[in-house]
MDAnalysis code that builds the backbone (N, CA, C; Angstrom):
import MDAnalysis as mda
import numpy as np

u = mda.Universe.empty(303, n_residues=101, atom_resindex=np.repeat(np.arange(101), 3), trajectory=True)
u.add_TopologyAttr("name", ["N", "CA", "C"] * 101)
u.add_TopologyAttr("resid", np.arange(1, 102))
u.add_TopologyAttr("resname", ["UNK", "UNK", "UNK", "UNK", "UNK", "UNK", "UNK", "UNK", "UNK", "UNK", "UNK", "UNK", "UNK", "UNK", "UNK", "UNK", "UNK", "UNK", "UNK", "UNK", "UNK", "UNK", "UNK", "UNK", "UNK", "UNK", "UNK", "UNK", "UNK", "UNK", "UNK", "UNK", "UNK", "UNK", "UNK", "UNK", "UNK", "UNK", "UNK", "UNK", "UNK", "UNK", "UNK", "UNK", "UNK", "UNK", "UNK", "UNK", "UNK", "UNK", "UNK", "UNK", "UNK", "UNK", "UNK", "UNK", "UNK", "UNK", "UNK", "UNK", "UNK", "UNK", "UNK", "UNK", "UNK", "UNK", "UNK", "UNK", "UNK", "UNK", "UNK", "UNK", "UNK", "UNK", "UNK", "UNK", "UNK", "UNK", "UNK", "UNK", "UNK", "UNK", "UNK", "UNK", "UNK", "UNK", "UNK", "UNK", "UNK", "UNK", "UNK", "UNK", "UNK", "UNK", "UNK", "UNK", "UNK", "UNK", "UNK", "UNK", "UNK"])
u.atoms.positions = np.array([
    [0.726, -1.124, -0.121],
    [-0.066, 0.206, -0.180],
    [0.704, 1.089, -0.150],
    [0.505, 2.265, -0.868],
    [1.229, 3.513, -0.796],
    [0.110, 4.485, -0.846],
    [0.228, 5.628, -0.261],
    [-0.388, 6.915, -0.323],
    [-0.125, 7.695, -1.768],
    [-0.900, 8.135, -2.476],
    [-0.856, 8.534, -3.806],
    [-1.357, 10.118, -3.636],
    [-2.089, 10.484, -2.355],
    [-2.579, 11.594, -2.603],
    [-3.084, 12.005, -0.951],
    [-2.981, 13.392, -0.548],
    [-3.932, 13.485, 0.803],
    [-5.086, 14.220, 0.352],
    [-5.982, 13.950, 0.500],
    [-7.057, 14.445, 0.095],
    [-7.756, 16.052, 0.889],
    [-7.497, 15.550, 1.998],
    [-8.049, 16.856, 3.147],
    [-8.120, 16.314, 4.639],
    [-8.617, 17.041, 5.168],
    [-8.701, 17.082, 6.854],
    [-9.825, 17.339, 7.284],
    [-10.536, 16.539, 8.257],
    [-11.529, 17.252, 9.348],
    [-11.319, 17.050, 10.597],
    [-11.798, 17.375, 11.390],
    [-11.399, 17.541, 13.122],
    [-12.994, 17.535, 13.437],
    [-13.032, 16.325, 14.295],
    [-14.516, 15.761, 15.101],
    [-14.315, 16.495, 16.532],
    [-14.821, 17.333, 17.112],
    [-15.194, 17.807, 18.436],
    [-16.521, 16.465, 19.377],
    [-16.008, 16.911, 20.775],
    [-17.477, 16.472, 21.409],
    [-18.564, 16.960, 20.912],
    [-18.485, 18.280, 20.369],
    [-20.098, 18.449, 20.125],
    [-20.075, 17.601, 19.025],
    [-19.441, 17.666, 17.770],
    [-20.030, 16.457, 16.962],
    [-20.185, 14.841, 17.282],
    [-19.169, 14.392, 18.700],
    [-18.935, 13.111, 18.958],
    [-20.049, 12.705, 19.955],
    [-20.756, 13.529, 20.291],
    [-22.221, 13.474, 21.431],
    [-23.014, 12.482, 20.816],
    [-23.125, 12.342, 19.463],
    [-23.850, 11.087, 19.053],
    [-23.400, 10.441, 18.230],
    [-23.938, 9.761, 17.576],
    [-22.947, 8.991, 16.571],
    [-23.124, 9.619, 15.213],
    [-21.439, 9.828, 14.875],
    [-21.512, 10.830, 13.728],
    [-20.648, 10.377, 12.336],
    [-21.250, 10.791, 11.141],
    [-20.559, 10.093, 10.063],
    [-19.506, 11.075, 9.629],
    [-18.327, 10.565, 8.769],
    [-17.459, 11.494, 8.244],
    [-17.836, 11.998, 6.940],
    [-17.481, 13.091, 6.637],
    [-17.422, 13.914, 5.737],
    [-16.248, 13.666, 4.493],
    [-16.239, 12.978, 3.889],
    [-14.633, 13.003, 3.277],
    [-14.702, 14.011, 2.235],
    [-13.262, 14.604, 2.325],
    [-13.184, 15.758, 1.139],
    [-12.260, 14.936, 0.197],
    [-12.903, 15.360, -1.157],
    [-12.449, 15.101, -2.370],
    [-11.048, 15.809, -2.779],
    [-10.390, 15.269, -3.559],
    [-8.879, 15.935, -4.099],
    [-9.207, 17.260, -4.444],
    [-8.426, 18.336, -4.334],
    [-8.556, 19.367, -4.922],
    [-7.868, 19.174, -6.420],
    [-8.591, 19.409, -7.634],
    [-8.267, 19.593, -8.865],
    [-8.827, 18.504, -9.442],
    [-8.875, 17.374, -8.885],
    [-9.124, 16.008, -9.606],
    [-10.701, 15.310, -9.041],
    [-10.978, 15.559, -8.058],
    [-12.100, 15.258, -7.668],
    [-12.439, 13.849, -7.291],
    [-11.232, 13.218, -7.112],
    [-11.179, 11.772, -6.721],
    [-11.665, 11.665, -5.256],
    [-12.487, 10.709, -4.752],
    [-12.844, 10.576, -3.534],
    [-11.795, 9.698, -2.655],
    [-11.451, 9.993, -1.371],
    [-10.586, 9.216, -0.867],
    [-11.353, 7.470, -0.489],
    [-9.964, 6.984, -0.393],
    [-10.409, 5.497, 0.028],
    [-9.692, 5.022, 1.335],
    [-9.385, 5.648, 2.159],
    [-8.804, 5.531, 3.041],
    [-8.578, 7.010, 4.287],
    [-7.990, 6.627, 5.348],
    [-8.114, 7.720, 6.541],
    [-7.168, 7.592, 7.269],
    [-6.360, 8.578, 7.884],
    [-5.499, 8.357, 9.005],
    [-6.227, 9.236, 9.919],
    [-6.536, 8.535, 11.211],
    [-7.346, 9.132, 12.467],
    [-6.149, 8.850, 13.494],
    [-6.400, 9.772, 14.694],
    [-5.906, 10.045, 15.762],
    [-6.980, 10.669, 16.755],
    [-6.840, 9.665, 18.046],
    [-7.978, 10.652, 19.000],
    [-6.992, 11.296, 20.064],
    [-7.556, 12.501, 20.392],
    [-7.024, 13.059, 21.775],
    [-7.673, 13.263, 23.048],
    [-7.407, 13.049, 23.785],
    [-8.150, 13.518, 24.974],
    [-8.894, 12.360, 25.888],
    [-9.618, 12.030, 25.032],
    [-10.293, 10.297, 25.349],
    [-10.712, 9.561, 24.295],
    [-10.899, 8.580, 24.580],
    [-11.015, 7.153, 23.502],
    [-12.280, 7.788, 22.660],
    [-12.574, 7.045, 21.434],
    [-13.534, 7.308, 20.619],
    [-14.055, 5.821, 20.045],
    [-15.086, 5.610, 19.849],
    [-15.549, 4.390, 19.441],
    [-16.122, 4.447, 17.848],
    [-16.157, 3.362, 17.215],
    [-16.523, 3.354, 15.607],
    [-17.405, 1.989, 15.433],
    [-18.110, 1.966, 14.501],
    [-18.643, 1.078, 13.704],
    [-18.577, 1.411, 12.119],
    [-18.103, 0.156, 11.491],
    [-18.199, 0.509, 10.223],
    [-19.155, -0.278, 9.259],
    [-20.024, -1.209, 9.630],
    [-20.653, -2.064, 9.263],
    [-21.893, -1.910, 8.527],
    [-22.200, -0.303, 8.911],
    [-23.421, 0.551, 7.940],
    [-24.715, 0.082, 8.787],
    [-24.850, -0.670, 9.890],
    [-26.009, -0.768, 10.490],
    [-26.144, -0.630, 12.219],
    [-24.972, -1.099, 12.508],
    [-24.815, -1.179, 14.317],
    [-24.400, 0.708, 14.386],
    [-25.156, 1.271, 15.411],
    [-24.626, 2.305, 15.932],
    [-23.681, 2.340, 16.769],
    [-22.646, 3.191, 16.744],
    [-21.739, 2.791, 17.830],
    [-22.149, 3.849, 19.111],
    [-21.941, 3.453, 20.637],
    [-22.134, 4.086, 21.808],
    [-20.935, 3.945, 22.732],
    [-21.077, 4.949, 23.738],
    [-20.090, 4.628, 24.521],
    [-19.484, 3.275, 24.887],
    [-20.254, 2.203, 24.699],
    [-19.870, 0.619, 25.235],
    [-19.658, -0.538, 24.017],
    [-19.942, 0.026, 22.578],
    [-20.212, -0.875, 21.312],
    [-19.574, -0.062, 20.369],
    [-18.621, -0.696, 19.969],
    [-17.996, -0.106, 18.901],
    [-16.545, -0.758, 18.800],
    [-15.819, -0.600, 18.254],
    [-14.258, -0.690, 17.979],
    [-13.891, 0.510, 18.614],
    [-12.626, 0.205, 19.695],
    [-12.520, 1.465, 20.110],
    [-11.324, 2.127, 19.831],
    [-10.791, 3.086, 19.870],
    [-9.893, 4.234, 19.127],
    [-9.060, 4.797, 20.122],
    [-8.180, 4.262, 20.979],
    [-7.350, 4.914, 22.315],
    [-6.458, 6.131, 22.161],
    [-6.516, 6.717, 23.154],
    [-5.567, 7.923, 22.853],
    [-4.286, 7.301, 23.012],
    [-3.154, 7.964, 22.555],
    [-1.928, 7.785, 22.502],
    [-1.231, 6.700, 21.721],
    [-1.944, 6.414, 20.818],
    [-1.146, 5.534, 19.863],
    [-1.155, 6.182, 18.348],
    [-0.106, 5.400, 17.680],
    [0.120, 5.932, 16.281],
    [-1.116, 6.383, 15.556],
    [-1.180, 7.094, 14.544],
    [-2.155, 7.153, 14.024],
    [-2.654, 5.795, 12.957],
    [-3.788, 5.895, 12.885],
    [-4.562, 4.612, 12.613],
    [-5.078, 4.881, 11.387],
    [-4.830, 3.790, 10.813],
    [-4.641, 4.173, 9.000],
    [-6.150, 3.309, 8.808],
    [-7.357, 3.744, 8.488],
    [-8.518, 2.712, 8.051],
    [-8.600, 3.157, 6.557],
    [-9.117, 1.706, 6.118],
    [-9.187, 1.407, 4.883],
    [-10.728, 0.484, 4.424],
    [-11.563, 0.884, 5.246],
    [-12.827, 0.288, 5.073],
    [-13.729, 1.187, 4.532],
    [-15.031, 1.208, 4.477],
    [-16.025, 2.051, 3.761],
    [-16.014, 3.210, 4.547],
    [-15.270, 4.352, 3.943],
    [-15.670, 5.868, 4.472],
    [-17.163, 6.047, 4.782],
    [-17.919, 5.672, 3.838],
    [-19.298, 5.943, 4.091],
    [-19.876, 5.223, 5.115],
    [-19.513, 4.253, 5.623],
    [-20.376, 3.535, 6.599],
    [-19.600, 3.740, 8.059],
    [-18.647, 4.612, 8.231],
    [-17.693, 4.693, 9.384],
    [-18.764, 5.739, 10.353],
    [-19.067, 5.559, 11.009],
    [-19.719, 6.140, 12.315],
    [-18.843, 6.202, 13.615],
    [-18.776, 7.407, 14.582],
    [-18.050, 7.612, 15.648],
    [-18.961, 8.162, 16.450],
    [-18.650, 8.169, 18.060],
    [-19.082, 8.299, 18.916],
    [-17.539, 8.690, 20.130],
    [-18.225, 9.551, 21.109],
    [-17.155, 9.540, 21.957],
    [-17.144, 8.705, 23.166],
    [-16.377, 8.088, 23.835],
    [-16.306, 6.791, 24.623],
    [-16.977, 7.700, 26.333],
    [-16.169, 8.819, 26.294],
    [-16.535, 9.587, 27.604],
    [-15.940, 11.090, 27.465],
    [-16.273, 12.144, 28.335],
    [-14.997, 13.118, 28.236],
    [-15.557, 14.188, 26.658],
    [-14.285, 14.726, 26.204],
    [-13.971, 15.485, 25.235],
    [-13.080, 15.195, 24.349],
    [-13.336, 14.545, 23.863],
    [-12.588, 13.727, 22.813],
    [-12.203, 14.700, 21.613],
    [-11.239, 14.599, 20.725],
    [-11.309, 14.799, 19.645],
    [-10.612, 13.959, 18.775],
    [-11.437, 13.979, 17.525],
    [-10.693, 13.118, 16.264],
    [-10.452, 13.548, 14.723],
    [-8.952, 13.925, 14.916],
    [-8.269, 14.150, 13.672],
    [-8.534, 13.048, 12.568],
    [-8.915, 13.367, 11.496],
    [-9.026, 12.461, 10.309],
    [-8.313, 13.362, 9.029],
    [-7.264, 12.736, 8.380],
    [-6.547, 12.916, 6.972],
    [-7.058, 11.989, 6.248],
    [-7.567, 12.619, 5.289],
    [-8.599, 11.830, 4.080],
    [-7.077, 11.604, 2.898],
    [-6.805, 10.028, 2.682],
    [-6.157, 10.004, 1.638],
    [-6.613, 8.836, 0.354],
    [-6.298, 9.189, -0.874],
    [-6.024, 7.950, -1.694],
    [-4.767, 7.352, -1.721],
    [-5.155, 5.706, -1.709],
    [-4.052, 4.722, -1.274],
    [-4.006, 3.664, -2.550],
    [-2.957, 3.014, -2.806],
    [-3.009, 2.278, -4.037],
    [-1.972, 0.961, -3.516],
    [-2.403, -0.195, -4.506],
    [-1.434, -0.992, -3.889],
    [-0.331, -1.308, -4.521],
])
């Protein structure tokens, strides 16, 4: 896998993450290509996410994205990704990417 382009950035705050929140992928400027991956990091407190398109994440349900780890490379369906705060006031930073094999 190699990163071929960085498409954009989004920051989700506790205000966004208080309820299940979807990503808003940013298309690459100039080409309009939609990203197919994202680097993510959580700050302050953990975030939980689901990406199956049916399960709504809660503070106890979903995959846990903890604070203090290296950026997480997500390569699933960005349209199905939903996140929620686990507790406190987290920030989820997302950099949208185009990747290829």
